[in-house]
Steps between C-alpha positions, in 0.01 A plus 500: 500500500304719256644637176522847653697367798735311267560812289563704815741236634693487172501876466667546840532820699461839335831648391556869447786640295740691725624830362848522349654730760785611273258598221282681754803697621597593144146607411467694825816702427369585152159608633645699793560813291607720791728236656325526837475125554120539506240501224234767519172525309658689207780246458256210517272677251789545252601136541144380439477714186828354371358154563178605325297438815218747537448596862371833624687701761232398749546129421878529539448676833277209609767247400760694696269524801435127497867399475652785701596315817680795660237764418725745313278502186793382292621157394844382609685211333353235733145627439570520126626139496181395681299697240677309217426170679130586513489616137672195358275259690165679512395504135149355483537376859203478735481766771610260776819421305570872473441533875758225556750677274432831680569335836811312384727803541824300490385316184582153636166334420385472861342727761660555840331652807608856415362466149178345633459796736520729195213301341293522819544878507412524131182297558407719797541221755600617847751231599810607694845403372527246784163344414598486135831331581322244718245437225772470233677234709174303527423497128858481371566203277861597428636522854711812547473567128142617553174430324477355150287648225251214530441546875487879459231473230292257710525738796405809292201316351384412852541861616308626197212265578458613861203719582727763659700543180195492273330773705819708512517501119147643463 
């Protein structure tokens, strides 16, 4: 076994910090100035300014678009909690880690078939939900729990190296 393999074996599987749901709820209520139960661009902009994070209105709109699962152009508490999960784990992370965090909507550290389908759509792959579920079952290393970070990353690296994906990115 090489030194790299030993280090990897000792290091163990990648662990992401789950969000503190209670803190997310408290922060959400403070940010939700109009009490609508949804955060709009203006509320997110004010929150970012308070946190001394400099994002333009356009960048905030892009964040909302990416995480807005229901398409209402606002962020509900579940989407906000997912946003916090990404932020607290993505600092200086490689793009594939961020893709994993983006897909891991329920913040449990694994990817299920529904979350994998979201990744496929994001990458522009044309798999059906049924095909994605079948594929997820075949590559799952966690049984019904889904796909671990390690297997997900290996899969994404393989997809990124395919000629179809390389040509699509040009």
